[in-house]
Structures are given as structure tokens and as C-alpha cells.
GUMARVO-554336 format. One line per field, with one value per residue (C-alpha): x, y, z; residue number from 1; chain. Coordinates in steps of 0.1 Angstrom, whole numbers, plus 2048, in hexadecimal, padded with zeros to 3 digits. Layout:
<martors>
X X	...
Y Y	...
Z Z	...
seq NUM	...
mol A	...
</martors>
This chain:
<martors>
X 7FE	811	809	806	819	834	84E	84C	871	891	8A8	88C	87E	861	85C	837	82A	831	81C	82A	82A	83B	852	855	83A	830	82D	80A	809	81C	830	836	856	857	86B	88C	897	889	86A	874	872	88F	89A	8B6	8C5	8D3	8BA	8BB	8C9	8AD	892	86F	865	881	870	88A	8A4	8BE	8D6	8F9	909	92F	947	969	978	957	93D	91C	908	8E7	8D8	8BB	8A6	890	878	879	893	89F	8BD	8D1	8E1	8FE	8FC	913	912	91A	921	922	900	8F7	8E6	8EB	8FB	900	91F	934	94F	94F	92F	91A	914	8F3	8E9	8F1	8D9	8CB	8C3	8BF	8D8	8DB	8E0	8BC	89A	895	889	871	883	86C	885	8AB	8BD	8E0	8E9	90C	913	935	935	930	90C	8EC	8C7	8A9	888	876	84D	854	86F	865	83B	838	82B	831	852	857	87B	899	8B9	8DC	8F5	916	91F	943	94F	94F	938	914	8FD	903	8F5	8E3	8FA	8DB	8B7	89F	87C	864	843	836	83A	822	801	7F5	7EA	7D1	7EF	80F	813	80D	824	849	84B	865	884	897	8B3	8AB	8C6	8C5	8CF	8B0	89A	8A3	8A5	880	873	86A	857	861	83F	853	863	847	85F	873	88E	8AB	8C9	8D3	8B5	8C1	8E7	8F2	8E4	903	8FF	8E4	8CC	8A5	897	874	865	843	820	80F	7ED	7E8	7FD	80B	838	842	865	87D	8A3	8B5	8CD	8EB	8F0
Y 7FE	81F	846	852	875	889	89A	8C5	8C2	8C3	8B4	892	87E	86B	848	841	82F	810	7FB	7FC	7DB	7D3	7E4	7C6	7D3	7AD	7A0	78E	784	78D	771	77D	774	76F	78A	77F	78B	787	79B	7A9	7CE	7DF	807	80C	82F	83B	856	87C	872	889	8A0	89D	89D	87C	873	85F	845	833	815	817	7F5	7F5	7F1	7E9	800	815	811	80A	82A	834	856	865	88A	89E	8B7	8D1	8DD	8CF	8BA	89D	882	86C	84D	830	815	812	7EE	7F9	800	7ED	80D	827	849	86A	86F	888	88F	8A9	8BD	8A3	8A3	8B4	8AD	8C0	8DB	8DC	8F2	8FC	902	922	923	92C	918	8FC	8E1	8C9	8AC	88B	86C	865	850	845	839	82F	827	82F	855	86E	878	874	87E	88E	890	8AD	8BA	8E2	8FC	902	908	918	90A	8E9	8E9	8BF	8B7	8A0	8B5	8A4	8AB	8A9	896	89E	8B9	8C8	8E7	8E1	8EF	8E3	8EE	8D4	8D2	8CC	8CF	8BB	8CC	8B7	8CE	8CE	8A8	89D	89C	8C0	8B7	8C5	8CF	8D9	8C1	8A3	89B	885	870	85B	854	835	828	810	803	801	7E1	7D5	7EB	7DA	7B5	7BE	7C5	7EC	802	822	832	851	83C	822	802	7F0	808	811	825	82E	847	858	869	876	867	855	83A	849	836	83E	843	83E	859	850	866	863	85B	857	82E	83B	839	84C	847	863	85C	875	888	89B	8AE
Z 7FF	7F6	7F1	7D4	7DA	7C8	7E1	7E1	7F3	7DB	7FB	7FB	7EA	7F6	7F5	7FD	817	82A	848	866	867	846	829	811	7F8	7F3	814	817	839	859	872	893	8A8	8CC	8E1	8DD	901	921	92A	94A	94C	95D	95F	94A	950	96F	989	97D	95A	94A	954	93D	920	911	8EE	8E0	8E2	8C9	8D8	8C8	8CD	8D8	8C0	8BE	8DF	8DD	8F9	8F2	8F3	8F9	8E6	8F1	8E6	900	8ED	908	90D	8ED	8F1	8EA	8FD	903	91F	922	932	95B	966	989	987	96C	95E	93D	94C	93A	929	93E	929	907	913	919	93E	938	915	8F5	8EF	8CC	8B1	88F	876	87A	89F	8AA	8B3	8C7	8B6	8C6	8C4	8BF	8B4	8B3	899	889	866	867	889	883	87D	894	881	892	885	89A	88D	899	898	89E	8AD	8D1	8D2	8AF	88F	884	877	86F	865	86B	877	874	88F	896	8BB	8B6	8CA	8EA	8E9	8FE	8DE	8C0	89D	887	867	857	854	83C	840	835	83E	81F	819	831	83A	84F	873	887	8A7	8AA	8C4	8A6	88C	88C	8A5	89F	882	87A	85F	844	82D	80B	808	823	80D	7E8	7FE	805	7E2	7EE	7DA	7CE	7C6	7BD	79E	79A	79D	7B7	7D1	7BB	7D0	7AE	7AB	7C6	7C3	7DB	7FD	803	819	82A	81B	824	847	84F	865	878	87F	8A2	89D	877	87A	85E	854	836	829	81E	80A	819	803	80E	7EF
seq 1	2	3	4	5	6	7	8	9	10	11	12	13	14	15	16	17	18	19	20	21	22	23	24	25	26	27	28	29	30	31	32	33	34	35	36	37	38	39	40	41	42	43	44	45	46	47	48	49	50	51	52	53	54	55	56	57	58	59	60	61	62	63	64	65	66	67	68	69	70	71	72	73	74	75	76	77	78	79	80	81	82	83	84	85	86	87	88	89	90	91	92	93	94	95	96	97	98	99	100	101	102	103	104	105	106	107	108	109	110	111	112	113	114	115	116	117	118	119	120	121	122	123	124	125	126	127	128	129	130	131	132	133	134	135	136	137	138	139	140	141	142	143	144	145	146	147	148	149	150	151	152	153	154	155	156	157	158	159	160	161	162	163	164	165	166	167	168	169	170	171	172	173	174	175	176	177	178	179	180	181	182	183	184	185	186	187	188	189	190	191	192	193	194	195	196	197	198	199	200	201	202	203	204	205	206	207	208	209	210	211	212	213	214	215	216	217	218	219	220	221	222	223	224	225	226	227	228	229	230	231	232	233	234	235	236	237
mol A	A	A	A	A	A	A	A	A	A	A	A	A	A	A	A	A	A	A	A	A	A	A	A	A	A	A	A	A	A	A	A	A	A	A	A	A	A	A	A	A	A	A	A	A	A	A	A	A	A	A	A	A	A	A	A	A	A	A	A	A	A	A	A	A	A	A	A	A	A	A	A	A	A	A	A	A	A	A	A	A	A	A	A	A	A	A	A	A	A	A	A	A	A	A	A	A	A	A	A	A	A	A	A	A	A	A	A	A	A	A	A	A	A	A	A	A	A	A	A	A	A	A	A	A	A	A	A	A	A	A	A	A	A	A	A	A	A	A	A	A	A	A	A	A	A	A	A	A	A	A	A	A	A	A	A	A	A	A	A	A	A	A	A	A	A	A	A	A	A	A	A	A	A	A	A	A	A	A	A	A	A	A	A	A	A	A	A	A	A	A	A	A	A	A	A	A	A	A	A	A	A	A	A	A	A	A	A	A	A	A	A	A	A	A	A	A	A	A	A	A	A	A	A	A	A	A	A	A	A	A	A	A	A	A	A	A
</martors>
């Protein structure tokens, strides 16, 4: 099931609508698997790590000498947190180096604003870039954007290096508190292996049709209450 929609923005190509439960265009039935881990619920973070309004999490597995990181975004105030595992308390605690002690304040590329950060993800795990889905600027009108941040450096306030404003390419909503709620990255290889249909070209997805998207590939942005996922190719050039 796809939406017939042409993209207005030159910086992103809409791939279409995909259901929450399946990306494969030809899937006729859904097979459910048992949860692959323990079912007990435990607290994963230490006490007093955040204030209120924590909105999104992304787990970055350990790699080589790099410890695992739990990234978190807060929508008010607009902040990004980096947490690492503490083996003594068996919880994630805030990173205390390079300006991360109280989280880093997020701004738009021009250094202004207070992005209402709702979701967070990474593409290449080895890269320093991180992507945040936002609903609006502070208490203002809707501004559905994906913001890219460089997580290196020691500054406690960081400006987005890129903004992809998707407001014109998504349906309008009845409240400024509705909109993008989460974001994730889907590799080109997965889309191709599962026969994902790119309605912009009326054919199976071909990464070559989207020059300059590098290895960023595709990510889905979710909108609350609509039950719909929207896929975009994010172009860097």
C-alpha cells in the first residue's frame, strides 16, 4: 500500500507509505516471533540523569575500544544526552567528558531556536553524526525537520550541520503537538532485498536513482495518531 504523492522539497525524495508491520511490498502475511530476551522490566538509567520530557532513545553497540552509548533526546529543553554503561550500578549514566555532563543544547543550523526533539537515530555507527526528528521550533508552528548534528567537540550547545524541512511534504495536523515522533535508518540493502517499491519511480527501489545520498540510505519518520510511516531518502548535496 503506497501513497501517490510527489515530493515538493528538492532535498528529499519521498519513497511512499509503508505499514508499521512490514516494509516488503509483496508480503501477504506477518509472522510473529517470540521476544528474544527476558521479559522482566528493569530500570536502565541511573537516578537524576534527566529532567522531564525525554522523547527518544538510540542504542549504539560497543565496537572495538568504543564502549556502548545510549543516546537520548529531550524536547523541552531541546537537549541531546550521551550515556555510557556503569558496571558498578548496572545502569547507564551520563557521559561527563567533552561537555556532556548536563546534555548538549540543540539549535537549528543558524544557531537559533529550540527544536522540539522527538526522535533520534544514527546511520553509520562509526560516524560522529546523529539525526534528530523534530516537530516544531519551541512553542511555535509546526516545523517537521530532520536535523543532523556532529557529536564531536566540547561545546555544550551544538548547531545542526544540516536541516531537511519536510513540512511541505507531509499532511497537515490539527495541533502543533502532533507530528514527527520517531526516526530510524533503513539500509539500502534491506530495501532492495525485500523488494521495496519506490512510488516516485513506480519501480523497485534503486539507490542509483538518488545520487548524493551516500550511505545514509533511507530513514522512516513516524507521525503519531495516523499510524503511518513515511520513508525519505536524505540527500546531502
